[in-house]
N, C-alpha and C positions, 0 to 999 in steps of 0.2 A: 504493500500500500504506500502511495506517495505521501511524503510529508507535506503538511499544510503550512505555507509561508504567508505571513501578512506583511505587506509593503505599504508604507505611508508616503504620500506625495503631497507635500504641504502647500505648494504654489507652483507657478509657471517656471521659476528657476529650477526647481527640483524635478519637474516634468522633463525639462530639457536634459538634466543630468542623468536621470534614470531611464527615461523612455527614449529620447532621441539618440542616446548612445547604445541602444539595444540591450542594455543590461537586463531590464525587465523582460524583454522578449526571450533572452537566453534562459532566464530563470523559469519563465512560464512554460517553456518547452520541456522542462525536466521535473517540475514540481507542481503541485496543486496550489494555486495562488489566489489570494484575495488582496485587492488594492483599496485602501481607504484614502480618499482625497477630498478636496474642497468641492462644493456643489458645482462651481463653474467649470471644472475639468472632467466631470463625470462623462459627459457626451464624447469628449475628445478621446478618453480612454476606451470607451466602448467602440468608437470608430476605429481606433488603432488596433484593437483586438480583431475586428472583422477584416481589416485590410491585411493583417498578418496571419490570419487563420489561427488565432490564439484563443484559448479558453481560460478565462479568469473572471472572478467576481469583482464588480466595482461597487463600492459602498461610499455614499456621501457622508461626510462628517463636518458639521459646522461647529467651530469652537464657540461655545456659549458659557461664559464665565460670569457669574453674578459679582456684585461689588465686594461682598465679604471675601469670596474666594480669591478675587483679584488682589485684594489687600493682603491676604495670607500668603499668596504666591510671591508677591513683591517683597514681603517681609522675609520669606524663605531665601530669596536671592540675596538680599542685603546681609542676612546672617551668614550665608555661604561665603560671600566676599570678605566679610569681617573676620571669619575664622580661617581663611585660606593662608597657608604657610608660604606660598610662593605666588606672587603676582607678576604678570608681564609688565614690561615698560609701557605697553599700550594701556593697560589697566591703571597704572600709576598716573599716567597723563590724564586719563578720564577722571580719576579720583581727585586730581588737583582741580579740575574744572568743577566737579561736584562740591568740593570743599568750599568754593567761593559762594555757593548758594546758601540760602537760609536753611538751617537745620530743622527738620520736621520732628514732632514728638517721637515718632518711630525711630529716627536716627539717634536721638538722644537716649532712648531706652536701650537700644542695642549697645551703645557706647558704655552704658552702665553694666550691662550683662557681660561684656567682654572680660570682666574681671573673674568670671566663673565660666570656664569652658564646659563644665558638666551641665550648667544651666542652659548654655547655648545649644548643646547637643540634644538636650531634652526638648527644647523649644523646636528644633529642627524636626524631631520625630513627630511632634504634634502638628506642625505645619504641613508635613508631608501629606496628611489626609486631605488637604485642599486639592490635590491632584487626582483624587479618585473621581471616576466618571462612570455612572451606571451604563451609559451607552457603549462605552469602550469595553466594560466588563462583558456586556452582552455579545459584542462582536467576537471577543476572544473565545467565549464559551460556545456560541452558536457555530462559529467556523472551526472550532477545535484546533487552534493555532499551535504549531510546534516550534516556530522560529519567527523572530521579528526583524525586519529590515526597516530602519527609519531614515527619512530624508536628512535629518540632522541629529547630532548627539544630544538634542533637547534644547537647541537654541531657538526653535520655533515653538510657540505656544501649542501649536497643533500636535506636536510629537510628544509632549510631556505626559499626558495621561496614559499613552501607550507604553512609554518607557517605565512609568510608575507601576503599571499592572504587570509588565514583564518581570520587573525586579521583584515585586511582591510574590509572584507566583513561580519564580525561578525558571522563566522561559528565556532562553538565550537570545541575545540581540546583537546586531551589528549596524553601524552607520557608515556608509561610504561618504566621507566628508566632502561637501560640495566645493568649498573654497579654501584657499591657502591662509586666510586670516582667521578661520573659525576656531582654531585652538588657542589663539592668543588675544583676540579682540573682544571676546564675549564673556570672559570670566569663567569661574568654575562651572562644571556641568551640574545640573540639578540631580540627574541620575545617570551615572556612567553606563553607556551601553557596554556589553561584555567585550565587544571588539570594535576597533576602528580600522577603516581602510582609508589611507591618505595618499596625497600626491607623491611625496618625496621623503628623503631621509631627514630633511630639516623638520618637517611636520612630525615625523615619527619621533624624533628626539623631543619635540615640544610636548607631544602626548605623554611621553614617559616622564618628563621633568615636571610639567605643570598639572597633569591629570592622573598621575599614578598608574599609567599602563606599563606593561613590560614588553620585552622582545617577542613574547608569544601571543600578545593580544592586540598588537597594532602592526599594520602591514602597509608598505609603500608600493603602490601599483601603477603610478602615473596619473595622467589627466585624461579621462575618457572623452570630455567635450573637445579635446584637441585631436581626436582620432581622425577626423576628415582632413586635417592639415597636410599630412605628407602627400596625399593625392593632389591637393591643390597646388602645393609647391612644385610637384613634378609635372603638372599639366602644362600644355602649351600656353604661351602668353595670350591672354584674352583681354588685355588692358582696354583696348578701344571699345570692344563690345560691352565690357562691364561698365565702363564710364557712360556709354550711351544708355545702358539699362537704368542707370541712376538719373539720367536726364542731362548729363554733361555732353556737350558737343564741341570739345576743344582738346588739344594735346597739351595744355598747360598742366603743370604739376598739381597734385591733389594734396591739400592739407586737411587732414581729418581731425576734427575736434570731437572727442567722445566725452560725454558729460557724466556727472554724478548726481544723486538726488538733491532736490532743492534744499532739504534740511541742512545739508553740509556746505552749500555754496550759493544759496539763494538764487537770484536770477543773473548771477555774475557771468555765466557762460554766454548769455545774450550780449552782455556788455563787452565781453572779451571778443566775441565774434565781430561786433561792430567796430571795435578798435582795430582788429586785424584788417578788416575790409578798407578802412581809411588809409592803411599803409600800402594797399595794393597799388603797384606801379609807382610807388613813392619810395619808401625805404625797403619795401619788399618787391620782388618781381611779380609779374602777373601770376595768379594762381586760382585754382578752383577750391572752394571751401565746402567740405562735406561735414555736416553736423549729425552725429549719431547719438540721439538722446538715450540716457539710461532708462531701463524699464520703469524706474520709479521717479523719473524727472518729468514733472508735469508743466514745466516752463512753456510758455506760449512763444514759439519761434516764428509765428506766421508773418511777423514784420520783415523777416529776412527772405521769405520765399519769393518776393518780387525782385530781389537783387540778382543781377546777372552773375552766373557762375557760382551760385549757392544752392545747395540741396540739403534739406532736412530729411534724414532717412530713418523713419520709424520702422520701416520694413514690415508693414502690415500688422504691427502690434502696438496699439495705442498705449503709451505709458500710464501707469496707475500706481500712485505712491503706496497703496495698501497691498499691491500685488494680487489682490483677490480676482481681478478681471484681466490681468496681463497674461497673454498666452503666446508662446513663441511659435512662429511658423515652422513647418516641418523641416525646412532647410535653413533655419536661423543661423546655425553654427557655420554652415558652408558659406552663407552670405557674409558673415563676419570675417571668415578666413579670406575670402576674396577681397573684402574691403581693406584688410590689413596688407594683403599682397600688392594691391594696386594703389595704395596710398604712398606718397613720397615722404611725408612726415606725419606722425601721429602725436597729437597733444592730448594729455589726460592729467587727472589729479590723483596720484597715488593709487592707481587702479590696476586690476588684473590685466587690463588692456595692454599694459606695458609688456607682459609676458606674451600675449597673443601676437603683438607686433614683432617682438623679438624672434618668434618662431619663423617669421618671414623675412628676417634680417632688415626690417623697416625701421629707420631712425625714429626715436621717441624723445619727446620733451615733456617733462613733468612740470605742470604749472604750480609754482610755489609762492604766489603773491595774491593778496586779497584785493577785490575791487568793490568793496561794500558801498551801497548807496546810503546805508545807515548802520549803526552798530547792532541793531536788532534783526538785520536781514538774515544772519545765521550766527551761531555761537562760536566764539574764539577765532582762531586763525587757521587756515588750511596748512600752514607751515608745520603744524604739529604732526600731521599725518606722516611726514617723512621721518619721524622719530619712532613710529609704531614698530613693534617687535618684528612683524612679518615684513614690513617694507624696508627696514634697515638693511636687509640682505641686498635689495636693489640699489639702495644708496651706496653701500660699501662696495658693491660690484662695479660701480661707475659705468653701467651699460647705457646710460642716457644722460642728457642734460637735465638739470633742474633750473627752471627760470625763476629767479627771485624778484624780477621786476619786468615790466612790459618791454622796456628798451632791450633788456637782456634776451627776452624771448625772441624779439625781432632779429637780433644778432645771431642767435642759435639756429633759427629757421634758415637764415641765409647760409650759415656754415654747412648745414646738412644738405640743403639743395645744391650747393656747389660741390660737396664731397660726401655722398651717402655712406662711404666706407668708414667714416669716423665712428669709433666704438664698435666696429664690426666684430672684433675678437671678443669683446666684453659681452655683446649680445649673444654670441654663440655659447659663451660660458654660462650666461644667465639661464638659457634654455636647458642646458645640461644639468644645472643645479636644481632648477624648479620643476622641470618636466621629467627629468631622467631620460627616458627613451621616447623620442618623438617618432614612433613607428606605426601608429594606427592600431595598436593592440592593447591599449590600457583597459578598455571595456572588457575584453576577453580575460585579461589578468584578474580584474575585479570579480568577474563571474566565477572563475576558477577558484579564487580565494573564498568566495561565499560558499561554493559547493563543499570545499574542504571544511569549512566551519560548521555547516549544517550536518555533515557526516552521513 
């Protein structure tokens, strides 16, 4: 009898990570599978099953947490952070910002309790009960689940009651970690999955040091969303056709500006794009500007759409800051790969896009300066992101420029356009360090590892 596997897909990002990489497809051909997802992705998963002749159950689960539970869960997280023996530099930076805010009664109470570790541990045990969910209990019992695969190690509210139930009932669990910052930027896990599957050795050591995993419970398998990249790299040059597909009809170089959510940079990408366009044929040569909004960036870029040589490329997926309604198109990753391949310079703010671009040996500039219209547009300065634990590896590797002012950005763009081989060796080293093997087989390695864990 086949073992029954429960897989959670918390949002469109994790749909792309687990579905578009064929990881779920491989699992569903070997095991009896149930997938729990948000309501907006149910139909997509059902269609995917039909298209690929797969048989699995799709269950909708909407996170509904009342105010008391939300308060208890928030308190649980605060206690976890306060009792953590090791905090990343990212968490220290975030805590410095939090320290400047007015302290709540809850914060003051935890500060007093810190004098008694036994009291804090008892409090944690009591607060754990806020993660119980009868709907989740029913899913596990009705589906007779043998093994759990979660989108995240518990960094999405969606996954928490599933991990809690699995822990309480001794059902083994694994999380194929979606992103390279997930082990250092989000704080201690609420409930450690039994196993983690990560991108690289850096993340593996982070899991061991910060989250108490060991060599036998965390595995580095590569980056499955990059699996289409080797074929794109090897393919014949389609630059002209790709640029035309975007709406460009010129052989001018393409500067691609990839954005981050508004909460981190306000509407400053729009300001930055406007500044760049003013320098076109002035301090910069003629260029085409491609803006690729982050799935959570709801900035209105319509004012730029009338500009000649400017394209805003949402690629069929309207941004949504909640991610509840954002769905990646089936060839989302392939389109991103081609965008990186045919861009001449890629601009971003401390983003994974730096690694995507490096896979194609495309020059990268990280934006390191603020263009705030007012102090309340977003909190702090984006310069702090370059001190974050995961991003320090990029900074130290010197695979790209960091522009600390707009004049410096203009200078750096000109340098790369005149000589794209600058930092070429460093970009290659970056890919080796972060991706390990860019061979198109990371998804297969993750599947093989999951099979070994299920037993």
